C-alpha positions as CSV (number, residue, x, y, z in Angstrom):
1,M,45.2,-27.5,-218.7
2,A,46.2,-31.1,-217.9
3,I,43.2,-33.2,-217.2
4,G,39.7,-31.9,-216.5
5,T,36.7,-30.5,-218.2
6,K,37.0,-27.7,-220.7
7,E,34.0,-25.9,-219.3
8,L,35.7,-25.8,-215.9
9,A,39.1,-24.4,-217.0
10,I,40.7,-22.1,-214.5
11,T,40.0,-19.1,-216.8
12,E,36.3,-20.0,-216.9
13,L,36.1,-20.5,-213.1
14,D,37.5,-17.0,-212.6
15,S,34.5,-15.5,-214.4
16,F,32.0,-17.4,-212.2
17,E,30.5,-15.9,-209.1
18,N,30.6,-17.8,-205.8
19,E,27.0,-19.0,-206.1
20,R,27.7,-20.4,-209.6
21,L,30.9,-22.1,-208.3
22,A,28.9,-23.7,-205.4
23,E,26.4,-24.9,-208.0
24,E,29.2,-26.4,-210.2
25,L,30.8,-28.0,-207.2
26,K,27.5,-29.7,-206.2
27,K,27.1,-31.0,-209.8
28,A,30.6,-32.3,-209.9
29,K,30.2,-34.1,-206.5
30,G,27.0,-35.7,-207.8
31,E,28.8,-36.8,-210.9
32,L,31.7,-38.2,-208.9
33,F,29.2,-40.1,-206.7
34,N,27.5,-41.6,-209.8
35,L,30.9,-42.5,-211.3
36,R,32.0,-44.3,-208.1
37,F,28.7,-46.1,-208.0
38,Q,29.2,-47.2,-211.6
39,S,32.7,-48.3,-210.8
40,A,31.6,-50.4,-207.9
41,T,28.9,-52.2,-209.9
42,G,31.2,-52.7,-212.9
43,Q,29.3,-50.5,-215.3
44,L,31.9,-47.7,-215.6
45,E,33.1,-47.3,-219.2
46,S,35.4,-44.3,-218.8
47,H,37.8,-44.7,-215.8
48,G,39.6,-41.5,-216.7
49,R,36.5,-39.5,-216.1
50,V,36.8,-40.1,-212.4
51,R,40.1,-38.4,-212.4
52,Q,38.8,-35.5,-214.5
53,V,35.9,-34.8,-212.1
54,K,38.2,-35.0,-209.0
55,R,40.5,-32.4,-210.6
56,D,37.5,-30.2,-211.4
57,I,36.4,-30.4,-207.8
58,A,39.9,-29.5,-206.6
59,R,40.0,-26.5,-209.0
60,I,36.7,-25.2,-207.7
61,Y,37.8,-25.5,-204.1
62,T,41.1,-23.8,-205.0
63,V,39.3,-20.8,-206.6
64,L,36.9,-20.5,-203.6
65,R,39.8,-20.6,-201.1
66,E,41.9,-18.1,-203.1
67,R,38.9,-15.7,-203.1
68,E,38.5,-16.2,-199.4
69,L,42.1,-15.3,-198.8
70,G,42.0,-12.3,-201.2
71,I,44.4,-13.9,-203.8
72,R,41.7,-13.9,-206.5
73,V,39.2,-11.2,-207.0
74,T,35.5,-12.1,-207.4
75,P,34.1,-11.0,-210.8
76,A,31.6,-8.7,-209.3
77,A,34.2,-6.8,-207.3
78,D,36.3,-4.1,-208.9
79,T,40.0,-4.3,-208.9
80,A,40.3,-0.6,-207.7
81,P,39.1,-1.3,-204.1
82,A,41.5,-4.2,-203.9
83,K,44.4,-1.8,-204.8
84,A,43.2,0.8,-202.4
85,K,43.2,-1.8,-199.6
86,K,46.8,-2.7,-200.4
87,S,47.9,0.9,-200.5
88,S,46.1,1.7,-197.2
89,K,47.7,-1.4,-195.7
90,K,51.1,-0.1,-196.7
91,T,50.4,3.3,-195.3
92,E,49.2,1.7,-192.0
93,Q,52.5,-0.3,-191.9
94,A,54.5,2.8,-192.6
95,D,52.7,4.7,-189.8
96,A,53.3,1.9,-187.4
97,A,57.0,1.8,-188.3
98,A,57.2,5.6,-187.8
99,E,55.6,5.3,-184.4
100,T,58.0,2.6,-183.3
101,K,61.0,4.7,-184.4
102,E,59.7,7.7,-182.4
103,A,59.3,5.6,-179.3
């Protein structure tokens, strides 16, 4: 992992449920707001922390979007139904191809 928080590594984010990811996103956005406020008032001590928090937010958004698209599996869902969906999709495509050949 390049820059970011150890608690929010991509392997850790995979194990979180969507509710927990939303909670972490809210905390990270609040921290980013506070860091920007400190930066504007000249009180920010760690400028690199802003970059870390931004990357954490991006990681969370990425995991949520990949779950939405079906690229990543939510931890509560089993991998067997996902495989069944893929196999049924292939059979549907094969049936559609067979129908077009017959026509």
